[in-house]
C-alpha positions as CSV (number, residue, x, y, z in Angstrom):
1,M,149.2,121.2,40.6
2,T,147.3,122.3,37.5
3,L,145.7,119.6,35.5
4,H,146.4,120.1,31.8
5,V,143.6,118.9,29.5
6,R,144.7,118.2,25.9
7,A,142.4,119.3,23.1
8,S,140.8,116.5,21.1
9,W,142.1,116.2,17.5
10,D,138.8,117.7,16.3
11,Q,139.1,120.7,18.6
12,Y,142.9,121.1,17.8
13,F,142.2,121.4,14.1
14,M,139.2,123.6,14.6
15,N,141.2,125.9,16.8
16,I,143.7,126.2,14.0
17,A,140.9,127.0,11.6
18,V,139.9,129.8,13.9
19,Q,143.4,131.2,13.8
20,V,143.5,130.9,10.0
21,A,140.3,132.9,9.9
22,T,142.1,135.9,11.5
23,R,143.8,136.3,8.1
24,A,140.5,136.8,6.3
25,T,140.2,140.0,4.3
26,C,136.4,140.5,4.1
27,D,135.1,142.1,7.3
28,R,131.5,140.8,6.6
29,K,132.6,137.3,7.7
30,H,136.0,135.9,8.8
31,V,136.2,132.2,7.9
32,G,139.1,129.8,8.1
33,A,139.5,126.3,6.8
34,V,142.0,123.5,7.4
35,I,142.3,120.3,5.4
36,V,143.6,117.3,7.3
37,R,144.3,113.6,6.6
38,D,145.8,111.1,9.1
39,K,146.1,113.9,11.7
40,T,148.3,115.9,9.4
41,I,147.5,119.4,8.1
42,L,147.6,119.4,4.3
43,S,146.3,122.8,3.5
44,T,144.7,126.0,4.9
45,G,142.6,128.8,3.4
46,Y,140.7,131.8,4.4
47,N,138.2,134.1,2.6
48,G,140.1,136.7,0.7
49,S,140.2,138.6,-2.5
50,L,141.6,137.3,-5.8
51,R,145.4,137.1,-5.5
52,G,147.0,140.4,-6.4
53,L,143.7,142.4,-6.2
54,E,142.4,144.9,-3.5
55,H,140.8,143.6,-0.4
56,C,137.3,144.6,0.7
57,S,139.0,147.0,3.3
58,E,140.7,148.8,0.4
59,A,138.1,148.7,-2.4
60,G,134.8,148.1,-0.6
61,H,132.5,145.1,-0.9
62,L,131.3,143.8,-4.3
63,M,127.7,142.9,-3.4
64,E,125.4,140.6,-5.2
65,D,122.2,139.2,-3.7
66,D,123.3,140.3,-0.2
67,H,126.7,138.5,-0.5
68,C,130.1,140.0,-1.0
69,V,131.5,138.3,-4.1
70,R,134.9,140.0,-4.1
71,T,136.4,137.1,-2.1
72,V,137.1,133.5,-2.7
73,H,135.8,131.4,0.2
74,A,138.0,129.7,2.7
75,E,137.1,126.2,1.7
76,A,137.8,126.9,-2.0
77,N,141.1,128.6,-1.1
78,A,142.2,125.6,1.0
79,I,141.4,123.2,-1.9
80,L,143.2,125.5,-4.4
81,Q,146.2,125.8,-2.2
82,A,146.5,122.0,-2.1
83,A,146.1,121.7,-5.8
84,K,148.7,124.5,-6.4
85,N,151.2,122.6,-4.3
86,G,150.4,119.1,-5.6
87,V,149.0,117.9,-2.3
88,R,146.5,115.0,-2.5
89,I,143.5,115.7,-0.2
90,E,141.2,112.8,-1.2
91,K,139.7,111.0,1.8
92,G,140.7,113.9,4.0
93,S,138.6,116.1,6.4
94,I,138.0,119.8,6.2
95,Y,137.6,121.9,9.4
96,T,135.9,125.2,8.7
97,T,134.7,127.9,11.1
98,A,131.3,128.1,9.3
99,S,129.5,125.4,7.4
100,P,130.2,125.6,3.6
101,C,127.9,127.4,1.2
102,W,126.4,125.3,-1.6
103,P,129.1,126.0,-4.2
104,C,131.9,125.2,-1.6
105,F,130.1,122.1,-0.5
106,K,130.2,120.9,-4.2
107,L,133.9,121.6,-4.4
108,I,134.5,119.7,-1.1
109,A,132.5,116.7,-2.3
110,N,134.2,116.6,-5.8
111,A,137.6,117.0,-4.2
112,G,137.0,113.7,-2.4
113,L,136.9,115.0,1.1
114,T,134.8,112.6,3.3
115,R,134.3,114.7,6.4
116,I,133.3,118.3,7.1
117,C,133.7,119.6,10.6
118,F,132.1,123.1,11.0
119,G,131.6,125.7,13.7
120,E,128.6,127.8,13.1
121,F,125.8,126.9,10.6
122,Y,125.9,129.3,7.6
123,R,122.9,129.6,5.4
124,D,122.4,126.5,3.3
125,Q,120.4,123.5,4.4
126,R,121.0,121.5,1.2
127,I,124.4,120.4,2.5
128,F,122.8,118.1,5.0
129,E,120.7,116.2,2.4
130,F,123.5,115.9,-0.1
131,A,126.1,115.0,2.4
132,E,124.0,112.0,3.5
133,R,123.4,111.0,-0.1
134,L,127.1,111.2,-0.8
135,G,128.3,109.6,2.4
136,V,130.1,112.8,3.5
137,E,130.1,113.0,7.3
138,L,129.0,116.4,8.8
139,T,130.1,117.2,12.3
140,K,129.3,120.4,14.2
141,L,132.0,121.5,16.6
142,S,132.2,124.4,19.1
143,V,134.4,127.3,18.0
144,A,136.6,129.3,20.4
145,E,137.0,133.0,19.8
146,P,140.1,133.8,17.7
147,T,143.1,135.4,19.2
148,G,145.5,137.8,17.7
149,E,145.2,141.0,15.6
150,R,142.7,141.3,12.7
């Protein structure tokens, strides 16, 4: 008899964020985000080009200060998808495969999300100080490797 171990809610939603990241269109970094409230998925997003424009794989990277700026980040896309569909995300959590950059952190905070669960740390230490000041919980979670085609 094989013992089945259920994933925790945190790991379940992070695993989904990992799958969402497989849709990312910038090969410099594949990031996925899932917004959740009351154990219900409200929105998802991945880093990708502006709607209707070429992807990095088609047009190349648009680099500024060692960052590709052709794409909209996963966290921003998840917030935008919720807004586009009229979904209230206030007091929710966001699960993202990489910690948010400073601009995305500001969007998350102003959207009223109260918890950020992230996989790998990505670049910006300011999020820790400002999360504490704002009462936004930061939780580091392990991230499984994505499955499926890229």
